[in-house]
N, C-alpha and C positions, 0 to 999 in steps of 0.2 A: 632242505636245510637240516643239518644235524643239530637238534636242539641241545645236545650235551655240550657243544662247543660254541654256543652263542655267547656274545659278550655279557648278556644279562645273566646267564647261568654261571659264567666264570666269576662275575662280581658277587652273585649270591653265595657261591662256594667260598670265596675269599672272606666275605663278611661272617659267615658261619664259623670260620676258623678264628677270627679275631674277637668275636662277640664275648667269649668267656673272660677275656682280659678287661673289657669295658664293664662287664657285669660285676667283676670283683670290686670295682669302685662305685657300684650303684648306678651305672649307666648302661646305655645300649645304643645301637645305631639302626636306623630304619632306611631301607632302600625305597626311594620315592620314584625314581625314573632312571632308565638307561637309554640314551640315544645311541643306538647301534652304529649309525652312519657317522656321527660326529665324534664318538668316543667320549661323550659327556655323561657323567654319573651324578645324580642328585641324591644326596643323603641328608637325613635329619638325625642329629644326636638327640638322645632321649635320657630321661631320668637325671641323675646327677651330672651327666655330661652336658646336658642342655644349658645348665646354669653355671657351669664351672668356668672360672676365669681363663683356664687353659684350653677351652673348647676349640678355639681357632687353631691353636698349636696342635692339639690332638688330631683334628681333622686334616690339616695341611701337612704337618711334618710326620705324623704317625701314619694315619690311614692312607692319605693320598700318595705319599712317597712310596710306601710299601706296595700299594695296589699297582702303581705305575711300573714298578720293577717286575712284579709277577705277571701283570697283564698289560703288555705293551700297547694294546689297542685303546686303553684308557688314556685320554689326553687331558681331561680336566675333571675335577670334582667340585661340585657346587653345593654349598650348605643351603638347606631349605629352611 
């Protein structure tokens, strides 16, 4: 298996690209788990993002929509 093309690696690379935007607002995102077979990604928002009233919106409308566009193997994102 080519480790550079695994779903986990693609998700990690995606998160590294969006992290600076979250960090600008005092937040961050942590990758908890990737189920390669099911296409399910478990993320935890951290810092200011974890208590922000818009956290659900950020996770679903921001991170999930963009990740699904860039990584079609991702079927669902679950907040931890």
